[in-house]
N, C-alpha and C positions, 0 to 999 in steps of 0.2 A: 397738421398740414401738408399737402405734398410739396415735393421738392419745387416742382414746377411753379404750386402757387405761390411760394415762398421767393421767387425772386424774378420780377415782372419786368421785361426789356420795357421801356418808354419809347413812346412813337415820336424818335428823335433819329435825324440821320449821321448817328454816331453811335457807340457802345456806352448805353449808359442804364441800368436798373434799379427800380425801387425796389427795396427789400420789405416784405410783410411783415413787420414784427409785432405791431400794435396788439394784432388776435395772437399771436404766437406761445404755442405752449413751451415749456422747458426745456422739450426735446427739440423741437422746432430752434428754440435760440441756441442750441451745442451746437446743432447742424452747421447754422449759418454762421458760428465764430469759426469752424474746422473747415468749412466750403471755404469761406474766403478767406483763409489764413491769417485770423484776426487775433489769434492768440489770447483771447478774453473768457474768463471764467465764467462760468453761469450765472453769478451774482453781479459780476459785473453788465454782461447782456442784461440781465434785468433792469441795472439801474438805466443803462441805454432805453431799452424798452420806455420806461417811464416817462426820460428826458421826451421822447418822442410822442408820446402820450399827450404828453403835456403841450409839445407842439401842433398836437391836434394834425400829424401827418405821418407818413413811414419814410424811413431815413434813403436815401440813394447810397450805391456801392461805394461811391469815395466817401461819402460822409462816415461811414461804417470801417471804411478803410484807415480814413483819418482818426479816428477813434482808436482804433486795434495800435496803429504808431505811437499816439500820445499818450496811451496809457500802458503801454509796455513796461516793463522794468527798466529798460537801460534808458528810457527818457525821463519817467516820471518818479521812478525810486520809490514805489509805492511798498517796499518792502522795508526800507533801510532810512528812510525819512523821520521817524521818530527818533532813532537811537542817534543818529546823526543833530537831529536838533536838540537832543538832551547834553549829550556829550561833545561835540565839535563845533559847532554853529555858534557863532557870537563870541568867540577866541579874538577880540578887537585890540587893534594897534594904531596908533598914529598914524604910522605909514602907509598902510592901506588905502590905497589910491581908487580901487574899484573891485568888485568879484564879479566879473561877467564870465565871458566863456572861458578866457583866462584871470586870474587872478592878479592886480599890478600892485607892487610894493614900490615908494619910493626910493630911488637910487642916488640923485641929489639934487640941488635947488632947481635943475632944470629937467632932470629926466626921470620917469620911473621903469621899471623892467616888469616886462611880462612872464608868469608863469603857470605852466599846467602839463597835465599827465592826464593820457588817455587809454584805453582798450582798444585793441582789435583783436579777441583772442578767438572766437568762433571762428571768424572770417580766417584767421592763418590757419587754423588746424582744417581746412580744407584747401585753400590756395595758399598758400605761406609769402611767395612772391609777391602777389598783389595786396594780400592782407597787411604786411609790413608795408609795404610801399604806401598804401594808402592809408596807413595808421601815420605814417611819416606825416603826409600830407595835411591830414586833416588836422595833427596838432599845431601846424606852421600857421594853417588856417585860423586856429583858434587865436594866435597869438597875432597874425596880421589883423583880424576882424578888432582888436583892442588898438588900433592904430601903430602898431610896433613893429617894428625890423626884426625878423629873424636873427639870433646870433650863436644858436647853438642847441641840439640835438641830444637827448640823453633817450637811449633804448635797453633797458631790464628786459630780459627773455627769461622764460622758464620753460622748459625741455624734458621730456623724459630722458634717459640714462643712452648719449649717443653711442654706447657701444655696447648696448644690448642686444644679445644674440638670441633672446625669447621668441616665439611668434607671438605676432602683435594678433590683437581681435580683426577681423574681416573689416576692411575699408579704413584701416589706422595707418597712415601713413609713419615709417620710420622715424623716429627723433633726429638721425642725422639728418635726412632728407628734409626736415622740416628746418632745422637750423641754418644749414645751407642756404636753403631757398629762404629764408626769412632775412637772412643777414643779406642775401644778394638784393632783394627786395629794399630794405633799408640802406643799404650801401649805395644804388643806384639812385634813390630818388635823393639822400642827402649831397652826394655829388652831382647833383643836373640842377641843383636850385645854390648850388654854392655855400651850404650852410654845413658847417662840421659838427659831425657826432662827438663830440666832448667829453661824454660821459656814458657808464652803462654797466651790466652787469648780467652776468650768467648765471642760472642756478638747475642745477639737473636734479632730477629724483623719478622713481618710476611711478611716480603718482601724477606726475603729469604726462604719461605717454597719450591717453585719448585725450587729453585738453589740453594744450601749450596755452603759454601766458604770452603776450603779445603787446607788454605795454610800451605807451612813447610819449616822453615827455619834452618839451621845448621852453628855452627862454628867448625874450626878446627886448629889444631896448625902445623906448618913446619919449618923444620930445612931451612935455607935459601940456601943451597948445594942441597937440595930436592926437591924444589919446580921445577915445569914444566910446560910447554908448555900444549893446548889443540893439539897441530898439531903436525905434522912431522918436523924433522929439515932438510931436505932435498931427493932428490930423492935417491930411491933404500933402502930406508927401510922396512922392513917386517911389516906387519900389525897383530897382533896376536889378535885373537877373545878368549875373554876366559869369563869364568863364565856359566849360566843356556842356555841349549840347545835351539834352536829358535823354538816360538811354533807357533799358530795361536791368539795367547792372544794378546789385543790391537791393532790390525789390522785397520788400518782409527782412531786411537786413536787421533793424532793432528786434521783431518779434524772434527773429533766429535765435539773439545774442540773447533772449530773456525764457529760454529754455535749455534742459538738458542737451547738449550735443549727442546728436545722434552716432551711433559707431559708422554707420556707413553714409557720411553724410557728402559724399558726389554730388549727389543729385540735389542737393539743396538748390534754389534758387537764388541766395542772397549772396553770391559772390560779387566782389568790388572788383569792378573792371580799373586798369590804370590807364589813367587820361593820356592820348598821344598828344594833346598841346601842351607843349612846354611849359612846364610847373612854374616857372619862375616868372613867367609872361604875366600868368595871372596874379601873382604875388607882387611882383611889379608894377603891376596897371592899378591894384586895389591901393597901395600905399601912394602913388604918384596922385592920384585922387584925393584922397585922403588930406595931405601933405598941401594940397593946394586950397586946401578947406572946402571944398565940393559937397563931402560927404556928412551928414548930420547923425548916421550910425549906419553899423552892418552887423553880419551876421554868416558865420559860415555854414553851408548845406551838408552837415554831417549826419546824423542818426534821423532816420525819419525826413529826410530831405524837403520840400518845401512844406509838408503837411506841418513840419512842426516848427521851421524858422518862421514863415509868415505870421502865425498865429502869436508867437512869442514873441516876436519884433513888436507887433501892434500893441498886444496886453502890457509890455513894459511900461509905457506912457500910458495905459488908460485908453485907449484908441480900440479901433476895428480895421478891417482891410477888406478890400474889394480887390480881386485879382481876375485878369483875364486869359484863361490858362491856354489858350488857344495859341497865344501869343509865344508863348515859350519855345525856344530852338529845340529842338527834336535829332537825335541821330537816329531813330527808327521811326518814321513816318507812319506806322498802323498803329501808333501808340493808344489805349485807352486811356480816357481821362483820370482815372483810378490811378492807372501805371505813372504816369507823369509826376501825381501830386505825391506820392510815396515814395518812388525811384531814389536812391542813395547815389547816383553817380558821382563821382568825384570830381575837384576841383571846379567847384561852383562857389559862389558867394552871392549872397544877396545884399544891397547897398540901398540906404533909405537916402534920398536927395529931392532937396527944395526943387520946386518946378522950374525954376529959373536957371539950374544948374544943369540941370539934365543932358543937355547936348553938350557941354562941354565933358560931363564923365564919358559920355560914349561916345566922344572924341577922342579922348584918352585913350580908351579901350580898343578902339579902331586901330590906333598907332601901333599897339602893341599884340595887334592882331588876336585878339581874345574877342568871341563874340558877346556881346553886352544888349538888351532888350528890357525898356520899362512895361513890366507886367501887371503892373497896379498900383493901389496908393491906399493910404492910412486914411480913417474917416472916425466921425467923433460918434458914432455907434458902436460899441463894445462887440462886435460879432464877424465871424468872417465869411464873406459870400464870395462864391466863385462861379465866372460865367465860362461857358464853351460856347464859340460862336454864338453870344446874345442872350443863350439859355441860360436860365439858372439852374445852377446842378448841386449847389452846396450853400446852406445858412444857415449858421450855427453858432450858437452863443460860448465866447471864448473861454469864461472862466469856466463852463462846464467840460468844453474839449479839452484845455489845454491843463486843467487843474487836476484829474486822475484821481484813483482812489488811495486810501493813505491808509494801511493795515500796520495792526499791534500783533504782529505775529508770535503764536503761541511758540516758547522757545525752553531748552532744558540748559540749566548750567553746567557747562563741559564739566569732566575731570580734568586734574592737571596732573602734570608730575611730582611726584614729592619725594624727600630724601628717603623719608621711610620705605618706600619702594625700591629703592635703589640696589642694583645689583651690579659690582663693578665686573668689568670684564678679564678675561685674562689676556695681559698685555707683553709683546715682545720687549727689547732691548730699546729705550729710548732715541737710542740713533735711528732704528728702524722704525719706529713712531713716526719722527717729524720727517724723513724722507718721505714714508707713506703720505703723510697727510698733505705732503707739499704737493704728490704728485694725485691726489683725489681732484676730480674732475671739476669740484665747487671752488678749488683754490688755485690751482694750475692756471699756468697764463692764459690770458685772452689775446696775445698777439697775434693769432689766425685771424680774428675778424679785424682787429685795432687796426692794424696793416690795408684793408680792404680799404676805410673808407679815406676820404678826402685829407689829406696829410695837414698836419698842424693848421688853422686858421691863423688869418694874420691878429687876429684878436687874442689870442688864446695862448696865456701866459704859463700854465702847466696845464697838460694832458693828465688822460687816463695811466699814464705810467711815471713814474721817476726812476731815472737814471736807466738801470736793465731789469727793473722789477715793478710792482705794481704800486701805484699812488694813493691817496684818500680821498680826493676831492680834485676836481679841474678849476681851474681859474684862469677866468677870460676878461679884457679890458675893453665894456663895450663902449665906452664912449671915446671918440680920437681926441687925442691930445689932454685926457686925464690920468692921471696915476691912482685911480679909484679901480679896485677889481671885483669881481662878483665870481664867486665859486659855489660850484655845484655839485651834488654829490647825491649815491643812491642807498638809502639806508634799509635792508629788510633782512630778516631771516626766518623761513616758514618753517623751520624746522623748532624753533622756540617756541613759534605762536602754537604750531599742531600741538607742542606737549605744554603748554599752559599760555591761551591766547590772549589773557591778560596781561604776566608778567613780560610774554615774548613780543607783543605789541609795543608795549613802552620800551624795551629795548630797541625795535628798531627807531624810535625818536632819537634814543640815548647813540645810537650809532650814527645816524644822520651828524648828529651834532659833535661827535669825536672824530669825525672825517672831517667835516668843516675847519674844528678846530685845528686840527691837527695840520692844516697848510695855511694855518693865522688867519683865518677867518672868524667873523662873529655872527651865528645863526642869526636868522633874518626874517624866513618864512619856511613853510613846508607848502609840498600840495601831493596828495596822495592819491593812490588807485587801489581801491579795497576789492581784490581779487576771491570770491566765497563760493560755496556750493549752493545748491537749492534751498532758499530760505523758507519753502511751506516745511522743510523736514525740522522740528524742531529743536535738534540737535546740531542742525547745520546753523540756524538762527541764533544760538546760542553762543556760539564761536564768535560768529559776526558782531553780537553784543558786546560782547567780554572785549573783545579787541578794538571796538571803536571807544570802546570806555577807556582802556589805556592809551589808546593814542592820545586821546582828547584830554586826557588827566595830565599827562607828561606835558602837551601843549600847552597848556591853560597855565600849568604852574612854572612854566618856564617863560610866559607869557610871550610866545611866539604863535603866530597866526598862521590859518591854513586857508588863504583866501580862495583858494580852487582845490576841486579834485574830481573824481570820477568813484561810480562804484559798478563793478563787474560782476553781476550773481549767476547763479547757472551753471557755475563752471565743473560741471560733472559730465558723464557719457552717460546714454540712458539706461545702460547696467548698471547704475550705481556708484560707479568709481568716482570718487572725488578727488578735484585738487589737494594740494595743501593749503591751507588758511593762509591766503598771502597779501598781505597789506603791505604795497608796494609806497616808501615813503622817497620823494625828493625834498634835497633839503637847500637851499640858499644862504650864502653868509656874505658878509661884505668886507674887503678891506681895504683900509683907508691909501695904501702905499704898495701898489703891486711888487715893487722892488723888495718887500719885506716877505715875499709868499715863501713858505717853507715846504719842504719835501721829505720824502720818504726814505730816501737814498743815504747811507753814511757818507759821513766826509771825506773821514779820514782815520790815521789810527792815532792812538794815543788820548781820545777824548772819553769823557765820563759818558756812562748812562745810567739813566735813573727811570725806573718805575715807577709813574702815576697813579695812586687809585688804588683800593684795596681788593685784593682777590679775593675771594670765599669758597667754600667748596659748595661750587653752584654747578654740577654736571648736567645735568637733564638735557636733554634736545640737544649736546655737545658733538661736535663732529668727531671725537673719540670715540663717544657711545655708537656713534653711526657706523663709524668705519667697525669696529671692532665689538658690537654687541651690546654695549652697555645697556640698563635698562633702568629707568625709572629717573631718581633723581630729581635735585631742587632748581629750577628753571631760575638762570639771572633776572634777579630784580633789579627795579632800580629807583633812585630817589631823586626827584629832580632840585632840589637842594642842595644835595652833595656834588650834582653835577654842573650846578650852574657855578658853585664855589670854585671846582677845582675849572672850569671853562676860562673863569675870570681871570684867575692868578696863570694859567698859563698863557694864555693872551697877552698878559701883561708882561710875562717872561720874556713872549715873542718880541712882544713891543720894545722892548728893550737891548734887542740882539743878545740874545743868551743862549738862543735853541737854534742848533744847528741844522738838526733833521728831527723828524717826530713822526710816529706810526701810530694809530690807536690796535688796540686789543680785543679782537673779534673772535672770527670764526675759526677756530683752531688753538684758540687762547695766544698766551703770550711765548710759547714757542716755535708757534707759525709765525706771528707778528716779529719776533726777532730775528726769526731764518729769512724772513720777506727783504725786512732793512739790509740785513747781509748780504743777500743777493741783489740788488737794488745797487746798493755800493762798492759790490765786491771787496769788502772788507769783513775782515771775521771781529770776534768779538770775546772776551776772556771774563766768564760771569762768576758770580755767586750769588744763590738764592736765599743765603740761610736765616734773612732777616723777614723774608716773607712767610706768613702762617701757614700751615699746611702740609699733606704729603707732597713728594714728588710730583705725582700724579694732578694735581690740585694746581701747584704753582705754574705748571708748566702748561694744562690745556684745560684748564677753568675760564669758563668766557664771562668771566663776572664784567658789569660792564662801569662805565667810568673809568677807563683805562685808557694810558698812553704810554709808550716808551721815546722817551727825550734823550737826544744826542746833544750834551753839551761840552766847550773847550773847558779844559784842566782851568784855565783862568777865570772864567765864569761859575765855576761850577756853585762856591759859595753864594754868590747872587744869586742863582736859580733857586739854592734850596731856600734861602732864606724868605723869598717871594711863593714859594709852593708848600713850605712846611714839612709836616709830619707826612703829610700825604706823597711827598715823591722818596723813594726808596735808593742809595744809590748802590748800583746791584755791579757793578763793574765798569769795564772799559773798551773798547775797539781796540784793534790788534790782529796782527795777523793774517792768516787766510782761513782760520778755521771758526766753527762756532763751540765756544766749549763753556761748560755749565759742569765745575768740578763737582759739586754735591749734590747732582742729580744723573750723572756718570753720561752727561752727552759731551760728544768729540767728535763733529763732523765736518769735513770739508765745504766751503762755503761753494765751491764746482762742482761737487756733486750733488749737493741740493739745488743749484742753479738746472743742475740738468733734470732732475726730479721733478722738478716746477714747469721747466719749459716745454715739456716734451707734449704731455697727453693730448689737449685738446686739440691740438694742431694736426700729431699723429694719425688721431682719430678720422678728421675731418677733410686728410689730404689722402688717407688710404681707400 
């Protein structure tokens, strides 16, 4: 069939095409998918053809475009859904209040808190300022659409080496430029909406050069009575589109995010523009309408735009929807109907409103100077029907439209690093190693970025720093007048996941819990963003599956739910270079009394230092091996039963006011953790590790899980030891201005460690 015979313009006074696929051959179906930018495979196009044969008609261009959005990997999780169902979904907990666009957990008797993480990876590789800014905006709207006031943003980013001098592939932006612009975008958005960035992380590796990761998380607090669903409550409700007028920005954004990133990505049409409407007005108007009891359900227009949000809001209540698309406010007046339907213009929300409340809602948005218009309604027939100037241009079954395919992709179980494969590198003196590890881009200070964001928020009790060094988790007091705290942190180690996806991913959960417990918080919930490569490649799919298995098993055994999450696949460039497998975990914890928050900075001289947990010969994937060329080695395993016992005991000691400071042992092992505590408190330590099993290298640099260092006053040392038992080993005391470990030939000045730690990232970014 000739191309002109496949796409026939309908005789109407606007652009609308009927696509003749019922009699199309395989080559024709492939042509249609490519020509319209649908991103659908031949098998998927055959399924679409079969559907329209049963409907006894051909589709319009807008119907096919909608299917391309709804069936993209980004929207329907067609490659990951089975693994998620097997290992992650169904971890229940009495405190789960909702599993909507954001998960909502019970905070106290009158409030819940929302948590969510999302990816904006591909857009940020093309235009990092807009990608990061709209990532923040989108995640905040995910929280708001639950009825929650945003109280904090979390921004974990992964980039190539910012100090690289290597020649980059054509069209690839330098990692330094990407990082600077991404931080600029996130900073500007957070500061404008007055929501502090309370936590985050940077990860640098050359495998992120062609495909950076910009993950963004958010927290919100919601009164129980204001909690909303992300769908209509029944038929006959009015759909109100509010926020930024629709433009062409972001068209095919989810399709773009569901394929490998092209090396020369500048010409992609999927860039997301940053809205000129003051962002806080969209959020404020939505929250005001909701708190007035005028909204029955609401949803952010994120990936897929109107094409996804309308169907999802209707189907969530077993309803259908009718939309008068020509009523949508437009930024560009010459847009075709399909462009309006799939556009991903930011700063837009869809509200479900009882007809009697529509005028009140519109008045609130008018007061805030935010466009809002009724564009449709929910119906009792489970189909989406779209009209343009009274012409029916779209009429599809919602189950078919939103269901999408589900694939059991073939997978190869990954090989993993073992002790038998280990090759120990030749190492310099330990003093030199410690200074070198502290100055590594993946360890050194993030002060350059932290200082750019809004200063400590009025609800922030402890931020991402402790004293003059790094912290473990941030703590906020989200409810005015309450002493109850909410802690948040990031747990991620892509190098350990690359070396052993199962064990490494278990470690991400372990690290998240350790960080929360280190500040005195009991772990309560996780949200995760699963950043992986092309799932159509069996080796990539095997890594994803094993990672999900590790995350799920840990969470299930700890009885900690994952009420929300995100999957971001195809994170590799078209030349086949794949990112490190990166499950990014954000964890939250509860503190009954914020006055008992613990920080990592050493509090004074003459206090006792304890190492909690077992140190094992597990060097695989470690920072030491990455820095000095070690190979193989066992990747640290995690035992949820051991972790739970130690968490309970350490939290008991903290509750009894026995702990002065605490820090978890993670990247770089004990040596880096101890150095960071010294840097943070500007205090030295005299230590003896002879009671710890293993070689000096293992004692200092192993990254075994479920370990902390705790500072305890001399008077409380016995009481602390009684609670922790044999899992806590007295290793020395705080003293002087140097870190000394006599049995390991370590003697280095705190000021030299601080200089090594503070300089690298800021020096590169300011150069």
